[in-house]
C-alpha positions, -999 to 999 in steps of 0.1 A, spaced: -877 -189 709 -840 -189 716 -835 -212 686 -854 -189 663 -834 -158 675 -802 -177 667 -813 -187 634 -823 -151 626 -791 -138 638 -773 -161 616 -793 -152 587 -785 -116 593 -749 -121 599 -749 -141 564 -766 -112 546 -742 -86 560 -711 -106 552 -725 -114 518 -732 -78 513 -698 -67 525 -681 -92 501 -703 -79 473 -693 -43 481 -657 -51 485 -653 -70 451 -632 -48 428 -652 -32 399 -645 -47 364 -621 -28 345 -633 -17 311 -610 -6 284 -618 23 261 -621 10 227 -633 43 210 -641 80 215 -663 96 190 -670 134 191 -698 149 173 -707 187 167 -671 200 167 -659 223 138 -636 247 155 -613 220 169 -604 186 155 -613 153 172 -576 148 178 -570 183 197 -603 178 219 -590 143 229 -558 157 242 -579 177 267 -593 144 280 -578 117 302 -605 92 288 -587 85 255 -590 54 231 -565 26 239 -536 21 214 -511 -5 203 -488 4 233 -511 18 258 -542 6 275 -567 33 285 -595 24 311 -629 40 317 -635 55 351 -669 73 355 -656 101 378 -627 108 355 -650 109 325 -672 134 341 -642 156 347 -633 151 310 -665 166 300 -662 195 322 -627 201 307 -639 201 273 -665 229 281 -636 248 300 -612 245 269 -640 259 246 -647 288 268 -610 296 272 -607 297 236 -637 323 231 -667 299 228 -684 311 260 -718 292 251 -702 259 245 -717 229 262 -718 191 261 -753 184 249 -751 145 255 -727 118 262 -732 81 257 -711 51 271 -718 16 254 -705 -11 276 -696 -45 261 -692 -65 293 -683 -97 274 -652 -82 259 -647 -57 287 -646 -25 268 -667 6 260 -673 29 232 -680 65 241 -698 91 220 -699 127 229 -720 156 213 -708 191 218 -724 225 209 -698 251 203 -721 282 199 -708 316 185 -672 328 189 -668 357 211 -645 385 196 -625 412 211 -643 447 205 -616 467 219 -586 470 245 -577 498 268 -549 505 293 -553 528 322 -531 541 349 -497 537 333 -472 567 334 -439 547 332 -444 530 299 -457 540 265 -490 527 254 -475 513 224 -451 490 246 -480 478 267 -502 469 237 -473 448 224 -472 430 258 -509 425 256 -508 410 221 -545 412 214 -563 435 190 -598 442 180 -613 413 159 -591 387 176 -609 356 194 -614 363 230 -593 340 252 -592 343 289 -556 326 290 -544 353 269 -559 381 291 -541 363 320 -509 360 301 -511 397 290 -516 407 328 -487 387 339 -465 402 311 -473 437 321 -467 427 357 -434 412 348 -424 443 328 -430 466 359 -412 441 383 -382 438 360 -380 476 363 -382 479 402 -420 482 404 -423 453 427 -457 464 443 -473 471 410 -508 457 404 -526 449 370 -562 441 371 -580 432 339 -616 445 336 -636 424 313 -672 433 300 -689 407 277 -717 416 253 -735 382 252 -760 392 226 -734 403 200 -706 380 212 -681 409 218 -656 414 246 -643 448 258 -610 447 279 -595 473 301 -562 467 319 -560 488 352 -526 495 364 -515 507 398 -479 513 395 -470 527 430 -433 536 436 -401 522 422 -381 501 448 -344 502 453 -325 475 472 -319 482 509 -301 454 529 -293 420 516 -300 395 544 -288 357 540 -304 332 565 -297 294 568 -260 292 563 -244 268 585 -211 258 566 -209 279 536 -193 314 537 -216 343 530 -192 354 503 -199 324 483 -236 332 482 -231 369 475 -207 362 445 -235 345 426 -260 376 431 -268 398 402 -279 425 424 -264 449 451 -275 474 477 -286 507 463 -296 495 428 -331 492 414 -347 459 426 -352 440 392 -373 410 396 -355 391 368 -321 397 386 -336 380 416 -349 348 397 -314 346 378 -296 348 410 -316 321 425 -309 298 394 -271 304 397 -272 295 435 -290 262 425 -263 254 400 -236 256 426 -250 222 440 -245 235 475 -283 240 484 -313 221 488 -337 248 488 -332 286 480 -360 313 483 -350 351 473 -379 376 481 -381 413 487 -394 423 521 -401 455 537 -371 473 554 -369 478 591 -377 516 589 -406 508 566 -392 530 539 -416 527 509 -388 534 483 -367 505 495 -368 467 497 -345 445 517 -338 412 499 -342 381 520 -323 350 508 -334 318 527 -312 287 520 -310 251 532 -276 235 527 -269 201 511 -247 177 531 -211 183 522 -198 148 524 -209 125 496 -204 86 496 -214 67 466 -211 28 457 -220 17 422 -225 -18 409 -233 -25 373 -230 -50 343 -221 -44 306 -214 -68 278 -180 -54 274 -166 -50 309 -191 -75 325 -194 -68 362 -182 -34 375 -181 -17 406 -170 19 417 -166 37 451 -167 76 453 -162 99 483 -165 137 479 -164 169 498 -185 192 479 -180 223 501 -144 223 513 -138 247 540 -172 264 532 -158 278 499 -178 256 474 -145 239 464 -148 201 458 -123 174 464 -129 137 459 -113 103 455 -127 73 433 -116 37 427 -131 14 400 -128 -21 389 -142 -45 364 -133 -76 346 -113 -56 321 -100 -27 340 -90 -11 375 -80 23 384 -82 52 408 -87 90 404 -84 121 427 -100 153 417 -102 189 428 -125 217 415 -123 254 420 -155 271 407 -142 306 407 -106 308 396 -89 340 409 -125 353 417 -135 350 380 -164 329 365 -138 304 352 -139 270 367 -107 249 371 -109 212 374 -76 190 383 -76 154 380 -49 127 387 -55 92 375 -41 56 373 -57 30 352 -51 -5 337 -72 -14 310 -75 -44 286 -85 -35 251 -91 -62 223 -57 -54 206 -35 -44 237 -34 -38 275 -24 -4 286 -11 9 320 -12 48 323 -8 73 349 -13 110 345 -35 140 350 -54 167 334 -63 204 341 -93 219 327 -100 256 326 -135 266 314 -167 285 319 -202 287 307 -215 314 285 -253 321 287 -272 292 299 -263 266 271 -228 272 258 -195 261 274 -157 269 264 -129 251 280 -92 243 276 -76 212 289 -40 204 294 -33 166 295 1 149 307 -2 111 305 25 84 306 14 51 294 29 17 286 14 -7 261 14 -43 274 6 -77 260 0 -64 226 -20 -87 206 -22 -70 172 1 -84 145 18 -52 140 37 -41 170 45 -3 174 80 9 173 74 25 208 54 9 235 59 37 260 43 70 252 46 104 271 18 126 260 15 164 266 -16 180 248 -39 210 247 -76 205 239 -99 234 232 -137 224 233 -168 245 226 -202 228 237 -237 240 230 -262 219 250 -301 224 251 -310 189 263 -338 187 288 -321 157 306 -285 145 303 -292 108 312 -327 103 294 -330 129 269 -364 136 255 -358 169 236 -330 192 227 -298 192 208 -261 187 216 -233 202 196 -195 197 204 -165 207 185 -131 201 200 -96 203 188 -65 187 204 -28 194 198 -4 168 212 35 173 213 53 202 193 60 230 217 43 210 245 71 184 243 63 147 249 71 117 226 41 120 202 32 148 178 -4 147 164 -35 167 161 -71 156 165 -105 172 157 -139 160 167 -174 170 157 -205 156 177 -242 162 170 -270 148 190 -307 155 183 -337 145 203 -375 152 199 -407 138 214 -438 128 196 -471 120 214 -454 120 249 -446 83 248 -424 83 217 -388 98 213 -369 102 181 -332 106 185 -302 107 162 -265 113 165 -233 120 143 -197 115 153 -171 125 130 -133 124 140 -101 133 121 -66 132 132 -30 128 118 8 130 129 33 154 121 69 164 132 90 137 148 60 111 147 55 85 120 22 70 134 -5 76 160 -2 56 192 -26 26 194 -42 40 225 -50 73 209 -66 61 174 -102 60 167 -123 28 171 -157 19 166 -182 -10 169 -199 -20 203 -228 -11 225 -225 29 221 -218 30 183 -225 3 158 -243 -22 178 -243 -51 153 -206 -55 156 -180 -68 182 -165 -42 204 -141 -21 183 -142 -44 154 -156 -21 127 -126 -8 108 -91 -20 101 -82 -53 115 -51 -73 114 -47 -108 100 -59 -124 133 -89 -100 134 -76 -76 160 -85 -39 158 -59 -16 146 -78 16 147 -76 44 123 -72 83 118 -107 90 105 -141 79 116 -177 86 109 -204 71 131 -240 79 123 -268 68 146 -293 75 118 -325 70 139 -333 56 172 -370 54 181 -376 50 217 -412 41 227 -427 38 261 -446 4 263 -458 1 299 -448 24 329 -410 20 334 -407 -3 303 -399 7 268 -386 -6 235 -364 9 207 -357 5 171 -324 19 157 -302 21 125 -265 26 129 -241 35 101 -204 41 102 -167 30 100 -130 38 108 -104 43 81 -66 42 86 -63 76 69 -88 102 58 -77 97 21 -91 62 24 -126 74 30 -153 61 6 -191 61 11 -192 25 0 -171 14 30 -198 26 54 -209 -3 75 -246 -5 87 -266 -23 113 -302 -23 123 -317 -36 156 -342 -33 183 -340 -32 222 -356 -30 255 -353 -3 281 -362 -2 318 -363 32 334 -352 22 370 -347 46 401 -309 40 396 -309 49 358 -318 33 323 -310 -3 319 -309 -14 283 -306 -45 261 -300 -40 225 -297 -67 197 -280 -54 165 -279 -69 132 -250 -67 110 -267 -59 75 -236 -71 53 -214 -93 75 -181 -101 61 -160 -133 67 -158 -143 105 -181 -115 114 -212 -124 135 -246 -117 119 -256 -99 151 -247 -89 186 -266 -88 218 -255 -60 243 -265 -52 279 -255 -20 294 -265 9 316 -276 44 301 -289 52 267 -266 45 238 -261 82 231 
């Protein structure tokens, strides 16, 4: 009897363990081969597939079938139709054909759109502050338009924002919608409760530990006694974030202590960032090979938002140090002053240079995208180990220059841009009334353009044009100030600085005029953090602007890999020199950190 029980228990245990193993086995991953949608006329297959997560696999993307996700996709299709006025839309059937041998699925969906519901009429009730015509402009819907619930929500929010930006912080807007299902018509009324206009009472700041309250107050666009405009609260919050002093900022109206219905206190709650910042960087690039940099900053000196810092760097071709100071509000104005002192030793292909100097930059931002700055540079440098065949008459230069720059920047991300434009125009004057050993002027134009296509693909292009010339006492431009091109960030099929005038030994001489056109760079995400690029670069440097000819433009094409790591973009590019001249390589392989432009 005991033996029988033992056998029975072992059999049960084996069944349980076998069942557990069966349950624990991971399900087979099925790739989505195709998604076919039938019955749709109002919207294309492509538009409907963008609503779904279950999409066909592509050349660079693998899409897998998950039943729970697919069920949500079907619900989202119906919701999309209903939000666009097809209130009777439904998914009549869905079919998933599984090929277990090749591990893929084919999906077919049949939708029923139904009749489109149209707007029959729009009304506004309860408004005494604003005219009906202004409110109807905010609503943006008229009789005969398709009925879209999102547009109703947007209209209510637009009206509410209009009131909030004029001090009516407690206003309410409630849409009343009546649907005639038989005739497919919708009647909409926007019921408004205005309540009283609010003025600002006290301004209360909480959470400050190191920062002086005045630093917060000077960024605010509102003051006690003024009408409480919601837009000014939001813009003040944005400006406080841009100071870099705070992790979190919340600005909100709250009731006053005496419960005065015509006033609102403004509560500003902040959490400060750490003031002391210490950074260590290590990297590798094909030009400077291994490199390292150490930085230490105090980003809130004496609680006044002033920034002071020191950095030291070294690589196989350079070393140096820099001290910096930033005053975000010069003389209480919205003009920023940056002061930098530097020492650097650098090995270039045609010479070594040792320089010591400083720079003072005085500038400000206009609006959200434009920056104007004026920089004064003082720099003493010595050319050492000159390798070019032509040795300049003067190896020591004492530069004194003024540089005026105007920048317009709409890029969404400075380090890995996906959309936007960057425009820069700068003009520099050295010598003349500024003294110094060299008299020259320089003008630069830079344009960068980025756009995204289908989320995973970015198209980028850039143009860099520079023109300079000497005057007065000078008879040439110093070697260290001339234009050079070729390398990982310009013409990627050439050696570093090798495109342009060369001496008899192939050493770069630089020039006074340059054009570099990154005609196209296609950045394609391949898998998660990894991507690939294809690029075409065109350009050259000329000794003088008069020497420019279109037939002298050099070109290269190439491809590369990208890895979007937590510490930045790591890239590898191989550029092919389309028409290599004597002693020029057919192509170059470059490793670097960050995008080429």
